[in-house]
C-alpha positions in Angstrom: -122.6 10.2 28.9 -123.2 6.3 29.3 -126.3 4.4 27.9 -128.0 2.6 30.9 -130.8 0.1 31.5 -132.9 -0.7 34.5 -133.2 -4.1 36.0 -136.3 -3.4 38.3 -134.1 -1.4 41.1 -130.6 -0.8 39.8 -129.0 1.2 37.0 -126.8 -0.9 35.0 -124.3 0.8 32.8 -123.9 -0.5 29.2 -120.0 -0.1 29.8 -117.9 -0.5 32.8 -116.8 2.7 34.5 -114.0 2.6 37.1 -114.7 4.9 39.8 -112.9 4.9 43.5 -114.8 4.7 46.5 -116.9 7.6 47.6 -116.9 9.4 44.0 -119.9 11.6 43.8 -122.0 11.0 40.6 -125.1 12.8 39.5 -128.1 10.9 37.9 -130.4 12.8 35.7 -133.9 11.1 34.7 -135.5 13.0 32.3 -139.4 12.9 32.0 -139.6 12.7 28.4 -137.5 11.7 25.2 -137.8 15.6 24.2 -136.3 16.5 27.7 -133.6 13.9 27.1 -132.8 15.5 23.5 -132.5 19.0 25.5 -130.1 17.7 28.1 -127.9 16.2 25.5 -127.8 19.4 23.5 -127.0 21.3 26.6 -124.2 19.1 27.5 -122.6 19.5 24.2 -123.0 23.2 24.2 -121.4 23.6 27.6 -118.6 21.3 26.4 -117.7 23.5 23.3 -115.6 26.1 25.2 -113.2 23.4 26.5 -113.3 21.4 23.3 -112.4 24.7 21.3 -109.3 25.4 24.0 -108.2 21.6 23.3 -108.4 21.4 19.6 -108.3 25.0 18.4 -104.6 25.2 18.4 -101.7 24.9 16.0 -100.6 21.3 17.0 -104.1 20.0 16.2 -104.5 21.8 12.8 -104.1 18.7 10.9 -107.6 17.4 12.3 -109.2 20.7 10.7 -108.3 19.1 7.6 -110.5 16.0 8.0 
């Protein structure tokens, strides 16, 4: 998730992103700070299965000690 600002008509990302031409993107504009927090929580929860798959293996057991 990238932080962004508006300059009156354009969305400006706080960090550079390299995308090829015609890359589809989705922009979600929450109606409130509360909705933004719900969206962030949902993104984290949706990511958990893949994160467990990536990090839940013996090769990464050393990270569990941190």
